[in-house]
C-alpha positions as CSV (number, residue, x, y, z in Angstrom):
1,M,-8.1,-14.8,1.5
2,T,-11.1,-13.9,-0.6
3,P,-12.9,-10.6,0.0
4,Q,-15.7,-12.5,1.7
5,E,-13.3,-14.3,4.0
6,I,-11.6,-11.0,4.9
7,A,-15.0,-9.4,5.7
8,A,-16.1,-12.4,7.7
9,S,-13.0,-12.5,9.8
10,L,-12.2,-8.8,10.0
11,M,-12.5,-8.5,13.7
12,K,-10.2,-11.5,14.2
13,L,-7.4,-10.3,11.9
14,S,-4.5,-8.5,13.6
15,P,-3.4,-5.0,12.5
16,Q,-0.2,-6.6,11.1
17,E,-2.2,-9.0,8.9
18,L,-4.5,-6.2,7.7
19,G,-1.5,-4.0,7.1
20,K,0.1,-6.5,4.7
21,M,-3.0,-7.1,2.5
22,N,-3.2,-5.7,-0.9
23,H,-5.5,-2.9,-2.0
24,A,-7.7,-4.9,-4.4
25,S,-8.5,-7.4,-1.7
26,L,-9.4,-4.8,1.0
27,Y,-11.3,-2.7,-1.5
28,S,-13.4,-5.7,-2.6
29,A,-13.9,-6.8,1.0
30,R,-15.5,-3.5,1.9
31,Q,-18.6,-4.4,0.0
32,Y,-19.1,-7.3,2.4
33,V,-18.3,-5.4,5.6
34,P,-21.3,-4.1,7.5
35,A,-21.6,-0.3,7.9
36,E,-20.7,-0.4,11.6
37,Q,-17.3,-2.1,10.7
38,Q,-16.3,0.1,7.8
39,N,-14.1,2.2,10.1
40,A,-12.2,-1.0,11.1
41,I,-11.1,-1.8,7.5
42,S,-10.8,1.6,5.9
43,P,-7.5,2.6,7.4
44,Y,-5.8,-0.5,6.0
45,E,-7.4,0.0,2.6
46,H,-6.0,3.5,2.5
47,R,-2.6,2.2,3.6
48,A,-2.6,-0.5,0.9
49,F,-3.6,2.0,-1.8
50,A,-0.9,4.5,-0.8
51,R,1.8,1.8,-0.5
52,E,1.0,0.3,-3.9
53,A,0.6,3.5,-5.8
54,T,3.8,5.0,-4.3
55,A,5.8,1.9,-4.9
56,E,4.7,1.8,-8.5
57,N,5.5,5.5,-9.0
58,P,7.6,7.1,-6.2
59,W,6.9,10.6,-7.7
60,M,3.3,10.2,-6.5
61,G,4.4,9.9,-2.8
62,L,4.0,13.7,-2.1
63,P,0.6,14.1,-3.9
64,I,-0.7,11.0,-2.2
65,A,0.5,12.2,1.3
66,V,-1.1,15.6,0.7
67,G,-4.3,13.9,-0.6
68,T,-4.3,11.6,2.5
69,L,-4.3,14.7,4.8
70,A,-6.8,16.6,2.7
71,Y,-9.3,13.7,2.3
72,Q,-10.3,13.5,5.9
73,P,-11.6,17.1,6.2
74,Y,-13.3,16.6,2.9
75,K,-15.0,13.5,4.3
76,M,-16.1,15.5,7.3
77,I,-17.6,18.2,5.1
78,Q,-19.1,15.9,2.5
79,G,-20.5,13.4,4.9
80,Q,-21.2,10.8,2.3
81,S,-18.6,8.1,2.7
82,R,-18.5,4.4,3.7
83,S,-16.4,5.3,6.7
84,G,-16.1,8.4,8.8
85,A,-13.1,10.7,8.9
86,S,-10.4,9.5,11.3
87,L,-6.8,10.1,12.2
88,D,-6.2,6.4,11.9
89,Q,-6.9,6.6,8.2
90,V,-4.4,9.5,8.0
91,G,-1.7,7.6,9.9
92,Q,-2.2,4.4,7.9
93,G,-2.2,6.3,4.6
94,L,1.0,8.1,5.5
95,L,2.6,4.8,6.7
96,G,1.6,3.3,3.3
97,V,3.4,6.2,1.5
98,G,6.5,5.5,3.5
99,E,6.3,1.8,2.8
100,G,5.8,2.4,-0.9
101,L,8.8,4.7,-1.0
102,W,10.9,2.2,0.9
103,G,9.8,-0.6,-1.4
104,A,10.7,1.4,-4.5
105,F,14.1,2.3,-3.1
106,Q,14.8,-1.4,-2.3
107,E,13.8,-2.4,-5.8
108,K,16.1,0.3,-7.3
109,M,19.0,-0.9,-5.1
110,N,18.4,-4.6,-6.1
111,T,18.4,-3.5,-9.8
112,A,21.6,-1.5,-9.2
113,K,23.3,-4.5,-7.7
114,A,22.3,-6.8,-10.5
115,V,23.8,-4.6,-13.3
116,P,27.4,-4.9,-12.2
117,N,27.0,-8.6,-11.6
118,A,25.6,-9.1,-15.1
119,L,28.4,-7.1,-16.6
120,L,31.0,-9.1,-14.7
121,N,29.4,-12.4,-15.8
122,T,29.3,-11.2,-19.4
123,F,33.0,-10.3,-19.2
124,R,33.9,-13.6,-17.6
125,S,32.0,-15.5,-20.3
126,Y,33.8,-13.5,-23.0
127,Q,37.2,-14.2,-21.5
128,K,36.5,-18.0,-21.5
129,T,35.8,-17.9,-25.2
130,R,39.2,-16.3,-26.0
């Protein structure tokens, strides 16, 4: 979906659909979402950011989780944000950290499984040439 399509159908999209979208699409969609609907999209944008950043660099999981918690009081004090402070943003952000860590773990496990198979295939190929 394009950012404009996401914005136009925001209230029709399920939480599951929004939760699977990537950060770039949600971030771009926010410019087309009216002010009164910013709180509906912001938790999922926070989740996508946390998921993608943590999956890319699992060592960022802890700082992003802490930042997720600290950002909401900051928004309450600062008062200049597209969306208000909310526990939903915290929950979705922390869920995104968990998803990112799980994705990174799965990627490492898939890589770890591939190495022995590649070595075995190389050994078998070598044996056939002898």
